[in-house]
C-alpha positions in Angstrom: -75.2 10.9 108.9 -75.7 11.8 105.2 -74.4 15.1 103.9 -76.8 17.6 102.4 -76.2 19.0 98.9 -75.2 22.3 100.3 -72.7 20.7 102.7 -71.3 18.7 99.8 -70.7 21.9 97.9 -69.1 23.5 101.0 -66.9 20.4 101.5 -65.8 20.6 97.8 -64.8 24.2 98.3 -62.8 23.3 101.5 -61.3 20.3 99.6 -62.7 17.8 102.1 -64.5 16.2 99.1 -63.0 15.9 95.6 -65.4 16.1 92.7 -63.7 17.0 89.5 -65.1 18.5 87.4 -67.7 20.0 89.8 -70.9 21.7 88.6 -73.4 23.0 91.2 -76.2 22.2 88.7 -75.6 18.5 89.5 -76.3 18.9 93.2 -79.3 17.3 94.7 -80.8 17.6 98.2 -78.5 14.9 99.6 -76.3 13.7 96.7 -74.4 14.8 93.6 -75.2 13.5 90.1 -72.2 11.9 88.2 -72.1 11.6 84.5 -71.2 8.6 82.3 -67.6 8.5 81.1 -66.5 7.4 77.6 -64.8 4.0 78.2 -67.0 0.9 78.2 -65.7 -2.7 78.4 -67.2 -6.1 78.8 -65.5 -9.4 79.5 -64.6 -11.6 76.5 -65.2 -15.1 77.7 -65.9 -18.5 76.1 -67.2 -20.3 79.1 -66.7 -18.5 82.4 -64.9 -15.7 84.2 -62.1 -16.8 86.6 -61.4 -14.9 89.9 -57.8 -16.3 89.8 -56.7 -14.4 86.7 -57.1 -11.2 84.8 -59.9 -11.9 82.4 -59.8 -10.6 78.8 -62.0 -7.7 77.9 -63.5 -6.2 74.8 -63.8 -2.4 74.3 -67.4 -1.5 73.5 -67.7 1.4 71.0 -70.1 4.2 71.1 -72.3 4.8 68.1 -71.5 7.9 66.0 -74.4 9.8 67.7 -72.7 9.1 71.1 -75.3 6.5 72.1 -74.9 2.9 72.9 -77.4 0.0 73.0 -77.1 -2.0 76.2 -78.3 -5.6 75.9 -79.5 -8.1 78.6 -77.1 -11.0 79.2 -74.0 -8.8 79.4 -72.2 -7.0 82.1 -70.7 -3.7 81.1 -67.9 -2.0 83.0 -68.3 1.8 82.7 -67.0 4.7 84.7 -68.0 8.1 86.0 -66.8 11.1 84.1 -66.0 12.8 87.3 -63.2 11.8 89.7 -64.5 11.8 93.3 -63.6 10.8 96.8 -62.7 12.0 100.2 -60.4 11.3 103.2 -63.0 12.7 105.5 -66.3 11.2 104.3 -67.5 7.8 102.9 -68.8 8.0 99.3 -71.6 5.7 98.3 -72.8 5.4 94.7 -76.4 4.9 93.8 -78.4 4.7 90.7 -80.7 7.4 89.6 -84.4 6.6 90.0 -85.2 7.6 86.4 -82.8 5.0 85.1 -83.9 2.4 87.7 -87.4 2.8 86.2 -85.8 1.7 82.9 -84.4 -1.4 84.7 -80.8 -0.2 84.4 -78.7 -1.5 87.3 -75.8 1.0 87.9 -73.8 -1.3 90.1 -74.2 -4.9 90.9 -72.7 -4.9 94.4 -69.8 -2.4 94.5 -71.3 1.0 95.3 -69.3 1.6 98.4 -65.9 3.5 98.4 -63.5 3.6 101.3 -62.3 6.9 102.7 -59.1 7.8 100.8 -60.3 6.5 97.5 -60.1 9.3 94.9 -60.8 8.4 91.3 -63.4 7.5 88.7 -66.0 5.2 90.0 -66.3 1.9 88.0 -69.9 1.0 87.3 -71.0 -2.6 86.9 -74.0 -2.1 84.6 -76.6 -4.6 83.6 -80.0 -4.2 82.0 -83.3 -6.2 82.0 -84.4 -4.9 78.6 -82.4 -3.4 75.7 -81.8 0.2 76.5 -80.1 3.0 74.6 -77.9 5.3 76.7 -76.0 8.5 76.0 -72.3 9.3 76.6 -72.0 12.0 79.2 -75.5 11.8 80.6 -76.2 12.0 84.3 -76.0 8.3 85.1 -75.7 7.8 88.9 -75.4 9.8 92.1 -72.9 9.8 95.0 -73.8 10.5 98.6 -71.4 11.1 101.4 -71.5 9.7 104.9 -69.8 11.1 108.0 -67.5 8.6 109.9 -67.3 8.0 113.6 -64.0 6.7 115.1 -60.4 6.6 113.9 -60.1 6.6 110.2 -57.8 4.2 108.2 -57.5 5.4 104.6 -58.0 3.1 101.7 -54.8 1.5 100.3 -56.2 -1.2 98.0 -56.0 -2.4 94.5 -58.2 0.3 92.9 -56.0 3.3 93.5 -53.9 5.8 91.5 -53.7 4.5 87.9 -56.1 1.7 88.6 -58.8 4.2 89.5 -59.0 5.8 86.1 -61.7 4.7 83.6 -63.5 1.4 83.7 -61.4 -0.9 85.8 -61.6 -4.7 85.6 -61.7 -7.0 88.6 -58.4 -7.2 90.5 -59.6 -10.2 92.5 -56.6 -12.3 91.3 -54.2 -9.9 93.1 -56.0 -10.5 96.4 -56.0 -14.2 95.9 -52.3 -14.1 95.3 -51.7 -12.0 98.4 -53.8 -14.5 100.5 -51.7 -17.5 99.5 
C-alpha cells in the first residue's frame, strides 16, 4: 500500500516518518515534494570509474543567482534538502513529472530506501539536454509504502554521517567485505 498525503502528515506528527524540515505545502495526494540541497559533486575521472576504490570528485559550484547549468554527458550527485526516512514505512524517491518533461533524470537506479534509513537522499542526476536548475527548488518526491512481515532495519554503508549531503558510491566497501 502507498500512504496518502494526509497519512504522511499524520505519520510525521506521530514520528513514524521523519521529514525535516516539514512543510505541509509540499504534500501531494500520495507523496511529499523534496527540495534540492546545496551540495553538488561529479566524478573527476580520466578514463573510467572503478567500483573497487573511492573515486575522486569535483565540487560543482552554483552560479551567483543560485542556478546551475546541467550538461549532458555528466552524472551529478546531488541531495535532498530535507532529511527523511522511517523505521515503519519504505520510502521510494521519484522524479517530478514537470522535470521529467525537461528530460531530467532524478535518479538513475537508486530510488529505494530501506526501512531505518534516515538522512538526505542522494540523487544521481543526468540530463538529455542542457538544463538550468535552481538551488532549493522542489526537485523530487518521496512516497511511503507499508511493509508486511517482520522488519529488519537498514544497517548499511549510507547511514549516519554518510547520509548527509551528496554521498559518493561506497561500492568499494562492499567489495572489501565480500573478499
